[in-house]
VOPAGU-2260 file (C-alpha; in pm, 1 decimal, decimal comma):
REM VOPAGU-2260
SITE   aa  ch    i         X         Y         Z
SITE  MET   A    0    9590,5   10343,8   11391,1
SITE  LYS   A    1    9595,6   10552,0   11047,4
SITE  GLU   A    2    9478,4   10894,9   11058,2
SITE  ALA   A    3    9194,9   10962,1   10815,3
SITE  ASP   A    4    9264,9   11147,9   10496,4
SITE  GLU   A    5    9004,5   11418,0   10590,0
SITE  MET   A    6    9188,5   11489,3   10916,7
SITE  ILE   A    7    9526,1   11525,9   10749,2
SITE  ILE   A    8    9355,3   11775,6   10519,7
SITE  THR   A    9    9231,2   11968,1   10765,6
SITE  ARG   A   10    9582,4   12015,9   10930,1
SITE  VAL   A   11    9748,8   12098,3   10589,2
SITE  LEU   A   12    9461,6   12371,3   10533,1
SITE  ASN   A   13    9523,0   12519,9   10884,3
SITE  GLY   A   14    9889,7   12565,0   10806,1
SITE  GLU   A   15   10045,2   12246,7   10883,7
SITE  ARG   A   16   10196,5   12185,2   10528,9
SITE  ASP   A   17   10438,3   11900,4   10651,5
SITE  ALA   A   18   10134,3   11686,4   10685,8
SITE  TYR   A   19   10072,3   11672,3   10320,1
SITE  ALA   A   20   10375,7   11458,7   10306,3
SITE  VAL   A   21   10159,8   11160,6   10473,4
SITE  LEU   A   22    9893,6   11160,8   10190,0
SITE  VAL   A   23   10197,1   11152,5    9921,6
SITE  ASP   A   24   10343,4   10870,3   10113,6
SITE  ARG   A   25   10025,2   10711,2   10139,0
SITE  TYR   A   26    9928,5   10720,3    9769,8
SITE  LYS   A   27   10250,5   10773,3    9578,2
SITE  ASP   A   28   10278,8   10395,2    9475,6
SITE  ARG   A   29    9901,7   10381,0    9358,6
SITE  VAL   A   30    9917,0   10715,2    9173,1
SITE  PHE   A   31   10225,8   10617,9    9003,0
SITE  SER   A   32   10065,0   10285,7    8866,7
SITE  LEU   A   33    9769,6   10476,4    8736,7
SITE  VAL   A   34    9995,2   10721,1    8552,5
SITE  ARG   A   35   10244,2   10458,9    8435,2
SITE  GLY   A   36    9930,7   10273,8    8274,5
SITE  ILE   A   37    9870,7   10581,5    8070,6
SITE  VAL   A   38   10213,6   10729,4    8020,3
SITE  LYS   A   39   10470,0   10551,3    7805,8
SITE  GLU   A   40   10795,3   10608,8    7945,9
SITE  ARG   A   41   10874,4   10566,3    8304,0
SITE  HIS   A   42   11068,3   10889,9    8338,4
SITE  VAL   A   43   10760,5   11096,2    8228,6
SITE  ALA   A   44   10549,6   10914,9    8429,2
SITE  GLU   A   45   10752,2   10980,3    8765,3
SITE  GLU   A   46   10718,8   11366,4    8657,0
SITE  VAL   A   47   10365,9   11324,2    8586,8
SITE  ALA   A   48   10291,1   11158,9    8927,6
SITE  GLN   A   49   10472,7   11463,7    9093,1
SITE  ASP   A   50   10296,8   11698,7    8909,3
SITE  VAL   A   51    9948,1   11528,6    9042,1
SITE  PHE   A   52   10060,3   11575,4    9383,4
SITE  VAL   A   53   10142,8   11937,4    9326,8
SITE  LYS   A   54    9814,7   12003,5    9162,9
SITE  ALA   A   55    9631,4   11842,5    9409,1
SITE  TYR   A   56    9802,5   12036,0    9694,2
SITE  ILE   A   57    9730,4   12353,5    9522,9
SITE  SER   A   58    9373,6   12255,0    9467,0
SITE  LEU   A   59    9323,0   12112,3    9830,6
SITE  LYS   A   60    9102,0   12399,6    9928,1
SITE  LYS   A   61    8870,8   12291,7    9635,8
SITE  PHE   A   62    8847,6   11925,4    9764,6
SITE  ARG   A   63    8447,3   11929,8    9823,3
SITE  LYS   A   64    8453,1   11574,2   10020,4
SITE  GLU   A   65    8174,5   11448,5    9822,9
SITE  SER   A   66    8391,1   11151,1    9721,3
SITE  GLY   A   67    8686,2   11012,2    9910,1
SITE  PHE   A   68    9033,3   11192,3    9890,4
SITE  SER   A   69    9201,4   10900,4    9695,1
SITE  THR   A   70    8915,2   10922,5    9437,8
SITE  TRP   A   71    8948,7   11293,6    9377,2
SITE  LEU   A   72    9338,5   11234,8    9365,5
SITE  TYR   A   73    9326,5   10945,4    9123,1
SITE  ARG   A   74    9074,8   11170,6    8896,5
SITE  ILE   A   75    9360,2   11442,8    8888,1
SITE  ALA   A   76    9592,3   11160,4    8829,5
SITE  TYR   A   77    9400,0   11042,5    8529,9
SITE  ASN   A   78    9327,2   11410,1    8377,3
SITE  THR   A   79    9698,8   11511,5    8415,2
SITE  ALA   A   80    9840,8   11170,3    8253,3
SITE  VAL   A   81    9588,3   11182,5    7961,3
SITE  SER   A   82    9675,6   11583,2    7928,0
SITE  GLN   A   83   10041,3   11458,5    7910,3
SITE  THR   A   84    9975,3   11192,7    7633,9
SITE  ARG   A   85    9794,3   11452,6    7435,7
SITE  LYS   A   86   10098,1   11707,0    7457,6
SITE  LYS   A   87   10380,7   11468,9    7411,1
SITE  LYS   A   88   10185,0   11209,9    7205,9
SITE  TYR   A   89   10293,4   10942,1    7451,8
SITE  LEU   A   90   10031,1   10676,1    7456,1
SITE  TYR   A   91   10034,8   10341,4    7614,7
SITE  ARG   A   92   10321,7   10118,4    7683,4
SITE  SER   A   93   10398,0    9862,9    7440,7
SITE  PHE   A   94   10353,5    9486,5    7520,8
SITE  ASP   A   95   10731,3    9441,8    7468,5
SITE  GLU   A   96   10806,2    9664,8    7719,8
SITE  GLU   A   97   10566,2    9527,5    7975,1
SITE  LEU   A   98   10679,9    9173,7    7882,8
SITE  GLU   A   99   11028,3    9305,3    7989,4
SITE  MET   A  100   10886,0    9418,9    8332,0
SITE  THR   A  101   10705,9    9124,0    8419,9
SITE  ASP   A  102   10970,6    8874,0    8310,8
SITE  SER   A  103   11251,7    9063,5    8470,2
SITE  TYR   A  104   11222,9    8874,4    8805,4
SITE  ASP   A  105   11278,4    8510,6    8900,7
SITE  ALA   A  106   10965,0    8303,6    8993,8
SITE  GLU   A  107   10958,0    8133,7    9319,1
SITE  PRO   A  108   10888,8    7743,9    9305,7
SITE  GLY   A  109   10496,3    7678,5    9305,1
SITE  LYS   A  110   10397,9    8018,0    9186,8
SITE  GLU   A  111   10425,4    7970,2    8832,8
SITE  VAL   A  112   10047,5    7906,9    8768,4
SITE  GLU   A  113    9963,9    8233,4    8953,2
SITE  GLU   A  114   10234,2    8448,2    8792,1
SITE  SER   A  115   10134,9    8316,3    8430,2
SITE  ARG   A  116    9771,6    8434,2    8501,6
SITE  GLN   A  117    9903,0    8766,5    8643,2
SITE  LYS   A  118   10111,1    8821,5    8346,4
SITE  LEU   A  119    9816,1    8755,8    8124,7
SITE  LEU   A  120    9599,9    9000,4    8332,7
SITE  THR   A  121    9840,8    9272,0    8300,8
SITE  ARG   A  122    9878,4    9234,3    7935,7
SITE  ALA   A  123    9522,3    9230,4    7920,7
SITE  LEU   A  124    9490,0    9538,6    8117,4
SITE  LEU   A  125    9696,2    9715,5    7894,0
SITE  GLU   A  126    9455,1    9695,6    7617,9
SITE  LEU   A  127    9184,8    9876,8    7797,5
SITE  SER   A  128    9156,1   10259,9    7781,9
SITE  ALA   A  129    9256,7   10496,6    8038,2
SITE  GLU   A  130    8904,8   10558,1    8177,3
SITE  ASP   A  131    8822,9   10180,3    8187,5
SITE  LYS   A  132    9170,5   10138,9    8393,0
SITE  LEU   A  133    9056,8   10424,7    8609,1
SITE  ILE   A  134    8713,7   10272,4    8675,9
SITE  LEU   A  135    8855,7    9925,6    8735,6
SITE  MET   A  136    9127,5   10070,0    9003,9
SITE  LEU   A  137    8871,3   10255,7    9186,4
SITE  TYR   A  138    8591,1    9976,9    9211,5
SITE  TYR   A  139    8846,3    9666,9    9235,7
SITE  PHE   A  140    9166,7    9789,6    9428,9
SITE  GLU   A  141    9031,3   10102,3    9610,4
SITE  GLU   A  142    8700,2    9915,4    9677,7
SITE  LYS   A  143    8508,5   10242,8    9601,2
SITE  PRO   A  144    8129,3   10203,9    9592,8
SITE  VAL   A  145    7973,6   10275,0    9245,9
SITE  GLU   A  146    7803,3   10595,4    9357,3
SITE  GLU   A  147    8143,3   10753,2    9451,1
SITE  ILE   A  148    8302,9   10653,4    9102,5
SITE  SER   A  149    7970,5   10822,0    8937,1
SITE  ARG   A  150    8071,7   11141,2    9117,8
SITE  SER   A  151    8439,5   11138,8    9031,5
SITE  THR   A  152    8413,3   11014,4    8672,5
SITE  ALA   A  153    8092,0   11245,6    8580,5
SITE  LEU   A  154    7916,9   10936,0    8476,7
SITE  SER   A  155    7572,3   10817,9    8594,4
SITE  VAL   A  156    7555,5   10541,4    8848,1
SITE  SER   A  157    7383,5   10329,3    8604,2
SITE  ASN   A  158    7641,7   10415,8    8330,3
SITE  VAL   A  159    7938,9   10287,0    8566,2
SITE  LYS   A  160    7751,9    9970,5    8635,2
SITE  VAL   A  161    7720,0    9926,5    8253,1
SITE  LYS   A  162    8084,1    9993,8    8213,5
SITE  LEU   A  163    8179,4    9775,4    8486,3
SITE  PHE   A  164    8015,0    9504,7    8323,6
SITE  ARG   A  165    8127,9    9576,6    7980,5
SITE  ILE   A  166    8487,7    9608,6    8117,9
SITE  ARG   A  167    8483,6    9267,2    8265,7
SITE  LYS   A  168    8350,5    9116,4    7962,9
SITE  LYS   A  169    8619,4    9286,0    7744,6
SITE  LEU   A  170    8871,8    9184,2    7985,5
SITE  LYS   A  171    8759,5    8801,7    7953,6
SITE  ILE   A  172    8783,4    8821,3    7569,2
SITE  ILE   A  173    9114,6    8990,0    7560,6
SITE  MET   A  174    9253,4    8739,5    7826,7
SITE  GLU   A  175    9088,8    8452,8    7621,7
SITE  ARG   A  176    9274,1    8578,4    7308,6
SITE  LEU   A  177    9601,3    8655,0    7470,4
SITE  GLY   A  178    9584,6    8310,2    7641,2
SITE  LYS   A  179    9595,2    8132,1    7297,2
SITE  THR   A  180    9882,4    8350,8    7180,6
SITE  VAL   A  181   10100,2    8328,2    7501,7
SITE  PRO   A  182   10188,1    8031,5    7664,2
SITE  VAL   A  183   10015,5    8013,8    7990,3
SITE  ILE   A  184   10063,9    7746,8    8267,4
SITE  TYR   A  185    9707,0    7665,0    8433,0
Protein backbone atom coordinates (compact mmCIF):
# COMPACT_ATOMS: atom_id res chain seq x y z
CA MET A 1 0.00 0.00 0.00
CA LYS A 2 1.29 3.42 -1.00
CA GLU A 3 1.99 5.83 1.85
CA ALA A 4 -0.02 9.06 1.57
CA ASP A 5 1.85 12.20 0.53
CA GLU A 6 0.78 14.01 3.70
CA MET A 7 2.30 11.27 5.88
CA ILE A 8 5.59 11.51 4.00
CA ILE A 9 5.57 15.31 4.33
CA THR A 10 5.03 14.98 8.07
CA ARG A 11 7.98 12.59 8.29
CA VAL A 12 10.19 15.01 6.33
CA LEU A 13 9.14 17.97 8.49
CA ASN A 14 9.89 15.91 11.61
CA GLY A 15 13.50 15.52 10.49
CA GLU A 16 13.39 12.38 8.35
CA ARG A 17 14.83 14.11 5.28
CA ASP A 18 15.40 10.88 3.36
CA ALA A 19 11.64 10.36 3.14
CA TYR A 20 11.50 13.20 0.60
CA ALA A 21 13.09 10.82 -1.92
CA VAL A 22 9.80 8.90 -1.99
CA LEU A 23 7.96 12.02 -3.17
CA VAL A 24 10.64 12.79 -5.74
CA ASP A 25 10.44 9.25 -7.08
CA ARG A 26 6.63 9.36 -7.12
CA TYR A 27 6.37 12.62 -9.10
CA LYS A 28 9.62 12.98 -11.05
CA ASP A 29 8.24 11.72 -14.38
CA ARG A 30 5.11 13.85 -14.28
CA VAL A 31 7.02 16.98 -13.21
CA PHE A 32 9.52 16.42 -16.00
CA SER A 33 6.71 15.95 -18.55
CA LEU A 34 5.06 19.19 -17.48
CA VAL A 35 8.36 21.11 -17.55
CA ARG A 36 9.36 19.52 -20.87
CA GLY A 37 6.12 20.74 -22.39
CA ILE A 38 7.15 24.30 -21.55
CA VAL A 39 10.94 24.33 -21.83
CA LYS A 40 12.45 23.76 -25.26
CA GLU A 41 15.71 21.96 -24.55
CA ARG A 42 15.81 18.61 -22.77
CA HIS A 43 18.89 19.34 -20.63
CA VAL A 44 17.36 22.62 -19.48
CA ALA A 45 14.10 20.84 -18.67
CA GLU A 46 16.05 18.32 -16.56
CA GLU A 47 17.68 21.16 -14.60
CA VAL A 48 14.35 22.93 -14.13
CA ALA A 49 12.72 19.70 -12.90
CA GLN A 50 15.51 19.32 -10.33
CA ASP A 51 15.02 22.95 -9.27
CA VAL A 52 11.31 22.24 -8.79
CA PHE A 53 12.03 19.53 -6.24
CA VAL A 54 14.60 21.69 -4.45
CA LYS A 55 12.13 24.60 -4.26
CA ALA A 56 9.37 22.29 -3.05
CA TYR A 57 11.65 20.82 -0.37
CA ILE A 58 12.69 24.26 0.86
CA SER A 59 9.06 25.42 0.89
CA LEU A 60 7.58 22.24 2.36
CA LYS A 61 6.78 24.04 5.64
CA LYS A 62 4.60 26.44 3.63
CA PHE A 63 2.49 23.63 2.13
CA ARG A 64 -0.97 24.34 3.61
CA LYS A 65 -2.71 21.18 2.44
CA GLU A 66 -5.51 23.23 0.85
CA SER A 67 -4.91 21.14 -2.26
CA GLY A 68 -3.08 17.90 -2.86
CA PHE A 69 0.69 17.83 -2.74
CA SER A 70 0.84 16.95 -6.45
CA THR A 71 -1.25 20.00 -7.36
CA TRP A 72 1.01 22.23 -5.25
CA LEU A 73 4.11 20.64 -6.80
CA TYR A 74 2.79 21.06 -10.36
CA ARG A 75 2.13 24.72 -9.67
CA ILE A 76 5.75 25.12 -8.59
CA ALA A 77 6.82 23.24 -11.72
CA TYR A 78 4.68 25.43 -13.96
CA ASN A 79 5.93 28.68 -12.38
CA THR A 80 9.58 27.57 -12.44
CA ALA A 81 9.39 26.47 -16.08
CA VAL A 82 7.66 29.66 -17.18
CA SER A 83 10.26 31.73 -15.29
CA GLN A 84 13.00 29.80 -17.07
CA THR A 85 11.46 30.51 -20.47
CA ARG A 86 11.36 34.20 -19.65
CA LYS A 87 14.97 34.21 -18.48
CA LYS A 88 16.47 32.21 -21.31
CA LYS A 89 13.90 32.90 -24.02
CA TYR A 90 13.20 29.19 -24.38
CA LEU A 91 9.64 28.74 -25.54
CA TYR A 92 7.98 25.57 -26.73
CA ARG A 93 9.45 22.59 -28.50
CA SER A 94 9.24 22.77 -32.24
CA PHE A 95 6.99 20.41 -34.14
CA ASP A 96 10.08 18.94 -35.82
CA GLU A 97 11.61 18.05 -32.46
CA GLU A 98 8.34 16.54 -31.28
CA LEU A 99 8.07 14.52 -34.50
CA GLU A 100 11.55 13.13 -33.93
CA MET A 101 10.57 12.06 -30.42
CA THR A 102 7.31 10.40 -31.46
CA ASP A 103 8.63 8.83 -34.66
CA SER A 104 11.78 7.39 -33.11
CA TYR A 105 10.31 4.07 -32.00
CA ASP A 106 9.05 1.10 -33.94
CA ALA A 107 5.33 0.57 -33.85
CA GLU A 108 3.88 -2.75 -32.78
CA PRO A 109 1.59 -4.37 -35.32
CA GLY A 110 -2.07 -3.52 -34.78
CA LYS A 111 -1.40 -0.33 -32.84
CA GLU A 112 -0.98 1.99 -35.81
CA VAL A 113 -4.37 3.66 -35.45
CA GLU A 114 -3.94 4.37 -31.74
CA GLU A 115 -0.36 5.59 -32.21
CA SER A 116 -1.46 7.85 -35.04
CA ARG A 117 -4.13 9.42 -32.85
CA GLN A 118 -1.64 9.72 -30.00
CA LYS A 119 0.85 11.53 -32.24
CA LEU A 120 -1.86 13.85 -33.45
CA LEU A 121 -2.88 14.63 -29.86
CA THR A 122 0.76 15.20 -28.88
CA ARG A 123 1.20 17.67 -31.73
CA ALA A 124 -2.03 19.44 -30.83
CA LEU A 125 -1.03 19.74 -27.18
CA LEU A 126 2.14 21.55 -28.25
CA GLU A 127 0.01 24.39 -29.56
CA LEU A 128 -1.69 25.00 -26.20
CA SER A 129 -0.42 27.53 -23.71
CA ALA A 130 1.46 26.36 -20.63
CA GLU A 131 -1.52 27.26 -18.44
CA ASP A 132 -3.89 25.26 -20.63
CA LYS A 133 -1.55 22.26 -20.47
CA LEU A 134 -1.38 22.56 -16.68
CA ILE A 135 -5.17 22.64 -16.34
CA LEU A 136 -5.53 19.62 -18.66
CA MET A 137 -2.84 17.68 -16.80
CA LEU A 138 -4.42 18.34 -13.42
CA TYR A 139 -7.94 17.50 -14.58
CA TYR A 140 -7.38 14.52 -16.86
CA PHE A 141 -4.10 12.93 -15.82
CA GLU A 142 -4.14 13.71 -12.11
CA GLU A 143 -7.96 13.56 -11.92
CA LYS A 144 -8.08 16.59 -9.64
CA PRO A 145 -11.49 18.12 -8.95
CA VAL A 146 -12.23 21.54 -10.41
CA GLU A 147 -12.24 23.07 -6.92
CA GLU A 148 -8.68 21.91 -6.27
CA ILE A 149 -7.52 23.16 -9.67
CA SER A 150 -9.15 26.48 -8.81
CA ARG A 151 -7.14 26.78 -5.60
CA SER A 152 -3.84 25.84 -7.21
CA THR A 153 -4.23 28.12 -10.24
CA ALA A 154 -5.87 31.07 -8.48
CA LEU A 155 -8.77 30.90 -10.94
CA SER A 156 -12.39 30.78 -9.87
CA VAL A 157 -14.21 27.44 -10.08
CA SER A 158 -16.42 28.74 -12.87
CA ASN A 159 -13.37 30.07 -14.72
CA VAL A 160 -11.70 26.64 -14.53
CA LYS A 161 -14.86 25.03 -15.93
CA VAL A 162 -15.02 27.56 -18.76
CA LYS A 163 -11.32 27.11 -19.49
CA LEU A 164 -11.70 23.32 -19.62
CA PHE A 165 -14.59 23.69 -22.06
CA ARG A 166 -12.62 26.12 -24.25
CA ILE A 167 -9.43 24.04 -24.10
CA ARG A 168 -11.30 20.93 -25.26
CA LYS A 169 -12.88 22.92 -28.09
CA LYS A 170 -9.52 24.43 -29.05
CA LEU A 171 -7.85 21.01 -28.94
CA LYS A 172 -10.52 19.56 -31.24
CA ILE A 173 -10.03 22.36 -33.78
CA ILE A 174 -6.24 21.98 -33.67
CA MET A 175 -6.48 18.21 -34.11
CA GLU A 176 -8.86 18.59 -37.05
CA ARG A 177 -6.49 21.08 -38.68
CA LEU A 178 -3.44 18.89 -38.06
CA GLY A 179 -5.33 15.80 -39.21
CA LYS A 180 -5.76 17.42 -42.62
CA THR A 181 -2.07 18.27 -42.96
CA VAL A 182 -0.59 15.17 -41.30
CA PRO A 183 -1.28 11.71 -42.63
CA VAL A 184 -3.34 9.97 -39.98
CA ILE A 185 -4.55 6.38 -40.12
CA TYR A 186 -8.07 5.91 -38.73
